[in-house]
Every structure is written in C-alpha cells, then in structure tokens.
C-alpha positions, 0 to 999 in steps of 0.5 A: 405267787407267795411272798418271799419269806423275808418280805413276809416276815417284814410285813407281819412283824415276825422275827423268823428268817431274818425279820429282826435284821430287816426291821433293824435296817428299817428302824435304823434308817428311821433313826437317821430321819428322826435325828432331823427333829432336834436339828430342825428345832435348833435351826428354827431357834437360829432364825432359819430363813430360805436365804440360808439354803444357799449356804446351810453350813454358814448358819452353824455358828448361829445355832445354840450349843445344843443345836450344834450338838444336834447337828453333830448327832445328825451327821453321826447318824449317817455314819452309823447307818452306813456301817450298820446297813451292810451288816443287816443285809449280810445277816439277812442274807445269811438268814434267808440262805438257811444258815441258821442265823435266824435262830441266833439270839445274839444276832437278833438281840443286836439287831433290835438293840441297835436302833434303840441305842442310836435313838438314845445316843441322839438324845444323850448328845443333844442333852450333853450327857457325854458318858451316856452318849459314849455308852450308846455309841459303843453299844451300837457299834458293838451291835453292828460288829455282832451282825457282821460276825454272825452274818459272816459266820452264817454265810461261810459255815451255813 
C-alpha cells in the first residue's frame, strides 16, 4: 500500500500537496521545544534545585531579567502554537483535498516563514530588542492568518 501523499511529502521533504504545511506544523512545535533552551539556562543561573519542582513558579523572582523574558517567550510560544497548528491542519486538509492550495505561493511562504519568525522572536525577546520582537510577533501572526484564509478559501471553493 503506498503512503498517503501528505505523509510521503513530509518524509521526502517535498512541498507538493501540503508538505510545506506539515513541515510548518512540525517546525513550529520544535520552536516551542527550543524555547526551553534559554529558559533552562536561566533556571540554572538561578540555582534551580529539585526542591523548586514543588513550586516552579516561585523561582521566577530569582531569574535574571533575561531569564524572566525567556520565561515569557516560552509561555508565548505555546500560545502562538495553539493558533498556528489548526491553521496548518486546515491548509494541509485543503491541499490534500485537491483544492489547489498546494500551488499557492503565498500560503507556502507563510508556512515556511512562521517557524523562522517565531525562532527570531524568542531570540529578540531574550535579548531585549522590543522593535524586532514586535515585528517577528506580528509577522508570525500574519503568517498564521494567511494560512487560515487560504485554507478556508481552499475548503470552501476547492
């Protein structure tokens, strides 16, 4: 039995029939995991001990300023992922239904750009560069909105 086209495109790295949308979902999830790196570094600098596991939020006050920003960036990563994941699934669904979405350059660009913007957002947040952070945040939200718009258009008119 041949692999379904979306799974095949995911495994082969092609962008046909929604591969970009599947990769965007996977990479956006990886960005959430990557946001743990600066947070973990901040916690180690704040003398994290196993006793802190009983009340991990209480240790927030011991974090350095950049560590507090790393914590906020990590929390925001979850929020962004919960908005972006359904958009990817909608676009992937529209593409695999033959709605012509796979050929939409705008949707594919948004899918690839979102994880990169979110990764840059984390760096800008931790480094305390508010204008860059805001641009990355807005750009990533715009990418998610494009996927919702193009995915919905593909489902309704495909």
